[in-house]
C-alpha distance (Angstrom), angle and dihedral (degrees) to the residues before:
residue distance angle dihedral
M1 . . .
Q2 3.77 . .
N3 3.85 90.8 .
R4 3.75 90.5 51.0
V5 3.86 91.7 52.0
L6 3.77 90.9 48.3
N7 3.69 92.3 49.5
I8 3.80 91.2 49.9
L9 3.83 89.8 50.4
S10 3.81 91.2 51.1
Y11 3.72 90.3 51.1
I12 3.81 92.1 49.0
G13 3.82 90.2 49.3
M14 3.80 93.3 50.5
A15 3.88 89.6 45.1
L16 3.78 90.6 53.2
V17 3.81 92.6 49.8
F18 3.87 92.9 46.8
G19 3.77 91.0 45.0
A20 3.80 93.5 52.6
V21 3.82 90.7 49.5
A22 3.81 88.6 48.5
I23 3.78 90.8 55.1
R24 3.79 91.1 51.5
V25 3.84 91.2 48.6
A26 3.80 91.0 50.0
G27 3.75 88.6 51.0
W28 3.83 91.9 51.4
A29 3.81 91.3 49.4
G30 3.81 93.2 46.4
W31 3.78 93.4 -118.8
L32 3.74 92.6 119.6
D33 3.81 133.2 32.8
V34 3.87 100.5 -123.1
N35 3.76 105.5 -164.6
Q36 3.79 127.5 179.5
E37 3.80 92.7 -90.0
R38 3.83 93.9 54.2
E39 3.78 90.0 45.3
R40 3.78 90.0 54.6
Y41 3.78 92.8 48.9
A42 3.88 91.1 47.9
L43 3.79 88.6 53.4
Y44 3.78 92.0 50.7
A45 3.84 89.4 49.7
V46 3.82 90.6 52.9
W47 3.79 94.5 54.8
I48 3.82 94.5 42.0
G49 3.84 90.5 48.7
F50 3.80 90.1 47.9
A51 3.78 92.1 49.2
L52 3.87 91.1 51.5
V53 3.73 94.0 50.2
L54 3.78 90.5 46.2
L55 3.79 90.4 50.7
Y56 3.86 90.4 50.2
T57 3.78 91.4 49.8
A58 3.83 94.2 48.2
V59 3.81 92.8 50.1
Q60 3.79 94.3 47.3
I61 3.80 91.9 51.6
A62 3.77 91.5 47.4
R63 3.79 92.8 50.6
S64 3.86 97.3 42.5
G65 3.75 119.6 101.4
R66 3.72 122.9 -121.4
R67 3.76 92.4 -94.8
D68 3.78 91.4 49.9
V69 3.80 98.3 41.5
K70 3.76 93.1 87.0
Y71 3.73 95.6 48.5
G72 3.79 93.6 40.8
A73 3.74 91.3 49.7
L74 3.85 93.0 50.3
A75 3.80 91.4 49.2
S76 3.73 93.5 47.5
L77 3.82 92.5 44.9
S78 3.79 89.5 53.4
V79 3.78 90.5 52.4
L80 3.81 90.1 49.1
V81 3.78 92.0 49.4
V82 3.79 92.2 53.8
V83 3.76 92.3 45.1
G84 3.82 91.1 46.4
I85 3.77 92.6 51.0
L86 3.82 91.3 50.8
T87 3.83 90.7 46.7
F88 3.79 91.4 50.6
L89 3.83 90.3 50.3
N90 3.75 91.8 50.1
I91 3.81 92.2 50.7
L92 3.77 91.0 48.5
S93 3.77 91.1 49.9
N94 3.78 89.7 60.8
S95 3.80 113.2 112.6
R96 3.78 90.4 -115.7
F97 3.74 86.9 73.1
Y98 3.83 93.3 46.5
K99 3.83 113.0 157.2
R100 3.80 130.8 162.4
V101 3.78 135.1 169.6
D102 3.84 120.4 -140.6
L103 3.83 114.0 -155.9
T104 3.87 96.9 175.6
A105 3.76 117.9 123.9
N106 3.83 95.5 -113.0
S107 3.84 97.6 25.2
V108 3.77 89.9 -112.5
N109 3.79 92.0 160.0
S110 3.77 92.4 58.2
L111 3.81 132.6 64.4
S112 3.78 113.6 -95.9
E113 3.73 120.8 -120.4
Q114 3.76 92.3 -100.5
S115 3.88 94.4 49.8
D116 3.79 92.8 48.0
K117 3.80 91.1 46.7
V118 3.81 92.0 49.8
V119 3.83 95.5 46.7
K120 3.76 94.9 45.9
S121 3.83 91.3 51.7
L122 3.83 92.2 62.0
D123 3.72 112.9 124.0
A124 3.84 96.2 -175.1
P125 3.82 136.0 39.7
L126 3.79 115.5 -77.7
T127 3.80 122.2 -160.6
M128 3.79 125.4 -157.4
T129 3.82 114.3 -165.9
V130 3.80 117.8 -167.8
F131 3.85 117.8 -155.0
D132 3.84 119.6 -166.3
Q133 3.76 141.6 105.7
A134 3.75 116.4 -55.3
T135 3.78 93.5 -116.3
R136 3.79 91.1 59.2
L137 3.79 104.3 41.7
D138 3.84 95.7 87.4
Q139 3.80 91.8 64.4
Y140 3.87 90.1 69.5
R141 3.72 99.2 48.5
D142 3.77 98.5 85.6
R143 3.80 93.9 52.7
L144 3.77 96.0 41.8
D145 3.77 92.7 45.2
M146 3.83 88.3 63.3
Y147 3.82 88.0 65.4
K148 3.81 92.5 46.5
N149 3.80 92.4 49.6
A150 3.86 91.6 48.3
S151 3.79 92.4 59.5
N152 3.83 134.7 15.7
R153 3.84 87.4 -145.2
V154 3.81 90.6 72.2
S155 3.75 120.1 87.3
I156 3.78 126.7 179.6
E157 3.85 130.4 -154.8
Y158 3.80 126.0 -173.1
V159 3.81 117.5 -153.3
D160 3.79 128.7 -171.7
G161 3.81 98.5 -140.0
D162 3.84 92.4 -163.5
R163 3.84 91.4 58.5
D164 3.77 94.6 38.2
P165 3.81 105.0 38.9
A166 3.79 93.2 155.8
K167 3.78 91.6 60.7
A168 3.81 92.1 45.5
K169 3.75 90.9 50.0
Q170 3.80 92.1 49.4
A171 3.84 90.0 51.8
E172 3.86 89.8 49.0
I173 3.73 94.0 -120.8
Q174 3.88 111.0 -176.8
A175 3.79 100.5 170.2
Y176 3.81 144.0 6.7
P177 2.95 128.7 -73.6
T178 3.76 104.1 33.5
V179 3.76 129.2 159.5
V180 3.77 116.7 -158.5
I181 3.84 113.5 -157.7
N182 3.79 117.6 -162.1
Y183 3.82 121.8 -171.1
K184 3.81 125.7 163.1
G185 3.85 92.1 -22.6
K186 3.82 92.8 -48.1
T187 3.82 119.3 118.4
E188 3.81 129.4 -157.1
R189 3.78 128.3 178.5
V190 3.78 132.2 -157.2
T191 3.79 130.0 179.4
N192 3.79 96.6 -167.3
V193 3.82 109.9 75.0
E194 3.80 94.2 -155.6
E195 3.81 122.7 125.6
R196 3.83 94.3 -115.1
E197 3.79 92.7 54.8
L198 3.82 94.2 40.4
T199 3.86 92.7 51.2
G200 3.80 90.8 44.1
A201 3.83 90.6 55.0
I202 3.89 90.3 47.9
I203 3.77 89.4 51.7
R204 3.71 92.7 50.2
A205 3.84 90.6 48.8
T206 3.82 92.9 47.9
T207 3.83 104.2 38.2
G208 3.76 96.5 56.7
Q209 3.82 112.6 -162.9
Q210 3.81 114.9 51.3
R211 3.80 117.6 -119.4
K212 3.87 120.6 -136.0
V213 3.71 130.0 -147.3
Y214 3.86 119.5 -162.0
F215 3.78 116.7 -155.3
V216 3.77 111.2 -154.6
Q217 3.81 114.4 -129.4
G218 3.77 134.8 -172.7
H219 3.83 103.1 69.2
G220 3.79 101.4 73.3
E221 3.82 94.4 -82.9
K222 3.88 121.1 161.4
D223 3.78 114.6 -86.3
P224 3.88 112.0 -111.2
N225 3.81 90.3 -151.6
G226 3.85 96.0 40.4
S227 3.78 115.2 124.6
D228 3.81 96.3 -167.3
G229 3.80 124.5 94.4
Q230 3.79 93.7 -84.5
G231 3.82 96.0 45.1
L232 3.78 127.4 98.1
A233 3.79 101.1 -137.5
G234 3.81 93.0 117.4
V235 3.82 97.4 58.4
V236 3.81 92.4 35.7
Q237 3.80 87.4 59.7
L238 3.79 88.7 57.1
L239 3.83 90.6 51.2
K240 3.78 90.4 53.8
G241 3.84 88.2 53.9
D242 3.78 87.3 56.7
N243 3.75 91.8 55.3
I244 3.79 93.1 -101.3
A245 3.82 118.6 135.8
V246 3.85 120.9 -149.5
E247 3.79 127.3 -147.1
T248 3.75 134.9 162.8
L249 3.88 124.4 -115.4
G250 3.76 131.7 -155.1
L251 3.77 105.5 -162.3
T252 3.84 90.7 -170.5
Q253 3.74 88.5 65.5
K254 3.79 98.3 46.4
K255 3.78 129.5 50.9
D256 3.83 95.5 -147.5
V257 3.76 137.6 21.8
P258 3.82 111.8 -93.4
D259 3.82 113.9 -91.7
D260 3.79 91.9 -124.5
A261 3.75 94.4 57.7
S262 3.84 111.2 123.3
V263 3.84 91.1 178.3
V264 3.76 136.7 7.7
A265 3.81 112.6 -149.8
I266 3.80 125.9 -161.6
A267 3.83 104.0 -169.9
G268 3.77 118.5 -172.1
P269 3.80 105.2 -34.5
T270 3.81 118.0 -169.9
A271 3.83 94.5 -163.1
D272 3.79 131.3 45.8
L273 3.75 123.8 -102.4
L274 3.83 121.0 -106.7
D275 3.77 123.5 -107.5
D276 3.83 93.0 -107.7
E277 3.78 89.8 51.1
I278 3.81 92.3 50.5
E279 3.78 89.1 51.4
S280 3.73 92.5 50.7
I281 3.79 91.2 54.0
K282 3.81 90.9 45.8
R283 3.80 91.0 55.6
Y284 3.83 89.6 46.9
L285 3.84 91.8 53.5
D286 3.74 93.1 46.1
K287 3.79 88.9 59.3
G288 3.81 92.7 53.8
G289 3.81 98.7 -85.0
R290 3.77 127.6 165.3
L291 3.83 121.1 -127.1
L292 3.81 131.3 -168.2
V293 3.85 115.1 -167.6
M294 3.80 124.5 -176.7
V295 3.83 113.2 177.0
D296 3.79 123.1 -179.9
P297 3.89 126.4 -147.6
A298 3.87 115.5 -84.8
L299 3.79 95.3 -106.0
G300 3.73 131.9 133.1
D301 3.75 110.9 -21.3
R302 3.85 88.7 -0.5
T303 3.79 94.1 75.7
Q304 3.73 101.1 133.7
P305 3.83 113.2 98.5
M306 3.83 93.9 -150.6
P307 3.78 99.3 -141.6
K308 3.78 95.2 178.7
L309 3.74 95.1 55.1
T310 3.90 94.4 43.0
A311 3.83 89.2 47.7
L312 3.77 90.9 54.5
I313 3.75 90.8 50.9
H314 3.81 90.5 46.8
D315 3.70 92.2 55.3
W316 3.81 86.3 59.8
G317 3.80 94.4 51.4
V318 3.81 107.0 -91.2
D319 3.84 128.1 107.6
I320 3.81 117.7 -153.1
G321 3.81 106.6 -155.0
N322 3.84 122.5 -137.4
D323 3.79 90.9 -129.6
V324 3.80 146.9 86.8
I325 3.78 125.4 -112.5
L326 3.78 114.6 -127.0
D327 3.84 117.7 -163.8
V328 3.87 115.3 -163.8
S329 3.76 94.1 167.6
G330 3.80 90.1 114.2
R331 3.82 93.7 -115.4
S332 3.84 88.5 116.9
T333 3.78 133.3 25.9
N334 3.79 89.0 -133.7
A335 3.79 115.3 69.4
T336 3.83 92.9 -153.7
V337 3.86 89.2 60.3
A338 3.89 108.9 85.9
V339 3.81 115.4 -155.1
T340 3.85 116.5 -167.6
L341 3.78 125.6 -168.4
P342 3.76 133.5 -166.2
P343 3.00 143.3 -58.1
Y344 3.85 95.8 71.4
P345 3.80 128.1 -171.0
P346 3.87 112.1 -77.8
H347 3.86 108.5 -82.5
P348 3.85 133.8 130.2
I349 3.79 90.0 -116.4
V350 3.78 95.3 63.0
D351 3.84 100.9 25.0
N352 3.82 105.8 133.6
F353 3.84 90.0 0.9
R354 3.79 102.0 148.2
V355 3.79 102.6 176.5
G356 3.74 131.9 83.5
L357 3.82 129.5 -113.3
V358 3.85 133.3 -135.5
F359 3.75 122.6 -148.7
P360 3.84 109.8 -173.4
L361 3.88 96.4 -160.9
A362 3.83 120.7 -1.6
R363 3.72 141.8 170.8
S364 3.84 126.6 -149.3
V365 3.80 120.9 -84.5
T366 3.86 112.9 -165.8
P367 3.84 130.0 -179.6
T368 3.80 109.8 -126.0
M369 3.73 117.8 -115.4
P370 2.95 117.5 -105.7
A371 3.73 100.6 25.1
P372 3.86 117.3 -124.8
Q373 3.80 112.1 -92.4
G374 3.77 114.6 -85.9
K375 3.84 93.2 15.9
T376 3.77 130.2 105.0
V377 3.82 114.0 -150.0
Q378 3.78 120.0 -167.9
K379 3.78 136.2 -178.5
L380 3.80 110.7 -122.5
V381 3.85 105.7 179.0
E382 3.74 130.4 6.5
T383 3.81 135.2 175.4
S384 3.85 129.0 -112.6
M385 3.77 124.3 -89.2
A386 3.76 89.1 -96.5
A387 3.77 94.1 67.1
W388 3.75 131.5 78.1
A389 3.81 140.6 -179.9
E390 3.84 110.3 -108.6
S391 3.79 110.7 -147.2
N392 3.79 97.1 -177.1
L393 3.79 100.9 78.8
Q394 3.79 91.4 -176.2
D395 3.78 88.5 70.2
L396 3.75 90.5 66.1
K397 3.80 94.5 65.9
P398 3.92 116.8 115.0
G399 3.76 111.0 -74.4
A400 3.85 96.1 21.0
S401 3.80 122.3 124.6
P402 3.84 106.4 -149.9
K403 3.79 118.1 -158.0
L404 3.82 133.6 -171.8
D405 3.79 108.4 -90.0
P406 3.81 112.0 173.2
E407 3.80 91.8 178.6
G408 3.74 90.5 56.6
G409 3.83 92.1 55.2
D410 3.83 100.9 -90.5
K411 3.78 115.6 144.4
P412 3.83 114.9 -133.4
G413 3.76 120.5 -138.7
P414 2.85 147.0 -50.7
V415 3.85 88.0 60.1
G416 3.77 123.4 -176.7
I417 3.80 117.8 -119.1
A418 3.83 99.9 176.8
A419 3.79 136.4 17.6
T420 3.79 138.9 175.3
V421 3.74 135.5 -141.1
S422 3.78 127.7 -159.0
T423 3.76 137.0 171.9
A424 3.81 126.4 -142.0
S425 3.84 116.0 -73.6
P426 3.75 117.6 -114.1
T427 3.82 117.4 -95.7
P428 3.87 109.9 -97.2
A429 3.79 114.4 -107.8
D430 3.80 118.0 -103.1
G431 3.78 95.4 -140.5
A432 3.81 138.4 30.3
D433 3.83 92.6 -108.4
K434 3.79 96.1 46.1
K435 3.81 124.9 89.8
P436 3.85 123.6 -131.3
A437 3.82 112.0 -87.3
G438 3.82 116.6 -116.5
P439 3.81 134.3 24.6
P440 3.86 121.0 -53.3
Q441 3.72 116.6 -89.3
T442 3.78 117.7 -91.4
R443 3.82 119.3 -143.9
I444 3.79 127.8 -170.5
A445 3.81 130.0 179.5
V446 3.84 118.4 -166.9
F447 3.83 124.9 -166.8
G448 3.78 127.8 -174.4
D449 3.82 90.1 -146.7
S450 3.75 136.6 44.6
D451 3.82 99.2 -177.7
F452 3.83 93.0 76.8
A453 3.86 87.8 73.0
S454 3.82 96.4 45.1
N455 3.81 123.2 108.6
A456 3.82 89.0 -105.7
A457 3.81 95.6 57.2
A458 3.86 107.0 18.5
G459 3.83 90.5 90.1
N460 3.82 92.5 61.6
L461 3.79 115.3 108.5
G462 3.87 106.9 -58.4
N463 3.79 101.7 -20.0
A464 3.82 97.5 117.2
D465 3.78 92.6 46.3
F466 3.79 91.7 46.8
F467 3.85 91.6 53.5
S468 3.77 92.7 46.1
N469 3.76 93.2 47.1
T470 3.81 90.0 51.3
V471 3.85 91.3 53.7
N472 3.81 90.3 46.7
W473 3.82 89.7 52.8
L474 3.73 91.2 49.7
T475 3.79 91.4 52.2
A476 3.83 90.2 46.5
Q477 3.76 93.3 -115.0
E478 3.87 95.8 131.5
N479 3.79 90.4 154.6
L480 3.84 88.6 70.8
I481 3.83 93.9 52.7
S482 3.85 103.6 113.4
I483 3.74 147.4 93.2
R484 3.81 111.1 -60.8
P485 3.78 130.8 -137.5
R486 3.84 116.2 -71.4
E487 3.77 126.5 -140.4
S488 3.85 116.8 -120.3
G489 3.73 111.3 -98.7
D490 3.85 128.2 -134.2
S491 3.79 104.3 -87.8
R492 3.77 97.1 175.5
L493 3.73 119.3 128.5
T494 3.85 113.5 -126.7
I495 3.79 116.8 -165.8
T496 3.79 132.5 170.0
P497 3.80 125.2 -110.0
G498 3.76 88.7 -105.0
Q499 3.81 92.3 53.5
T500 3.82 89.1 48.2
T501 3.85 91.2 54.7
L502 3.80 89.5 48.5
V503 3.81 92.3 51.7
W504 3.83 90.6 49.2
W505 3.83 93.6 52.4
F506 3.80 93.1 43.7
S507 3.81 92.1 52.7
V508 3.79 98.1 39.1
L509 3.84 100.7 37.7
V510 3.77 114.9 12.4
V511 3.83 101.0 45.7
P512 3.87 95.5 45.1
A513 3.77 90.3 45.1
A514 3.79 91.5 51.6
V515 3.84 90.6 50.1
L516 3.83 92.0 47.9
G517 3.79 92.4 46.2
T518 3.80 91.3 50.6
G519 3.81 90.8 50.8
I520 3.82 91.9 50.7
L521 3.75 93.4 47.9
T522 3.78 90.8 50.0
W523 3.81 92.0 50.5
M524 3.86 91.5 49.2
L525 3.82 93.0 50.5
R526 3.77 92.6 49.1
R527 3.76 91.5 48.5
K528 3.83 91.8 53.2
A529 3.71 90.8 48.6
């Protein structure tokens, strides 16, 4: 009777272990919705089952005679090994040991560096509630589970808005699908369940006050809302995803820069600024303003040297050369296109930046030596040794063959393309009611090219991320400096009709013939043997 009870207990123990593993496998395959409660019960079942098998083994060894000890121990040990392996697999399958490998070209099935960085920086619970019809909710689980697996502060709820109209009305749902994001009492909604939109909504919910970038207009600058090749609509859309608003600014119509300006951007002017406009920017910088300047070479319709703007930048420790960078490193078929590759000079904007940059037409940007007192000037991007800054612009006419001439004023490589300037940060306040000591920190970023951020070139390598990271550094949002989500590429295989015919003949005739021939050859060799 006792043996029968022990046998039953051992069978129950093994059944519990196998059942727990089966639940985890069903969760992997998507056959069963394995929530936290079911995972907890499965873990309890594993330990109970393991304890029952261990009890059975111990009793059997204790009751066995000396002659049977060896055989009983081996049998019991075999059972324990099997149960132990199953238990180990069940523990590994727990979400705390979550691991997946994404082999897609743009890693579209994994969180981008930016999304991962944003989610892991959460310091409070964040809830994502998905509203849609019940038959369509499952298609969002894989993408949203990536956020949940990146941080235990993220929780996800799926709601069938048709079956629960009261909850949908309370959440102010206007269309399906809608994801409602709640964080510290702040709510954001998105109707496009793609990573870029989801992460943008999380950023808006977590960063609080919206920053604002003013693009100066009136001097031939690039249009921040322009959708043509020279416009900046592409990178501006990325800024909006980082909770940064964009507006235009006419300094001739206003005496001072607006108080809500987080950054003032001067992107590719073809004419110099007026004296009053320069003074407005000076006053803005003296108060701790942030300035982004992108100046193209004085070629073609960009013939004005803009001495007032370059003098302003010089006063802050950066010289903008009246030249054109030529890159003969072979990275591009056009010598006027400068291609830079990592590693870059040490700077928060390009720390861990592992992609190259393309500058279609650039001029040199060089920190002054020594730097002005109280200002830190740093190189941001520079060319390879094979490039140089050509000072004789006449040598760039069609048919000319420019060569490096240091005695004629050319700058040998590596040549700087971008640099930053910053002042000292104010001393932190000692108490909650005290203000930081000293003026706010001023930050400036200077580029010898504006085309790299245009719609025609922003898609090259890391250009768009580089521009967005620069603006985030200027607005002191270093936590958003990263590589942003990528769109999935077209992975379809396109073949010609001739290639289609070749594939058909190969699969229908060549492969079967090879298999048949191998079989006949094998039969003949065996017959001779």
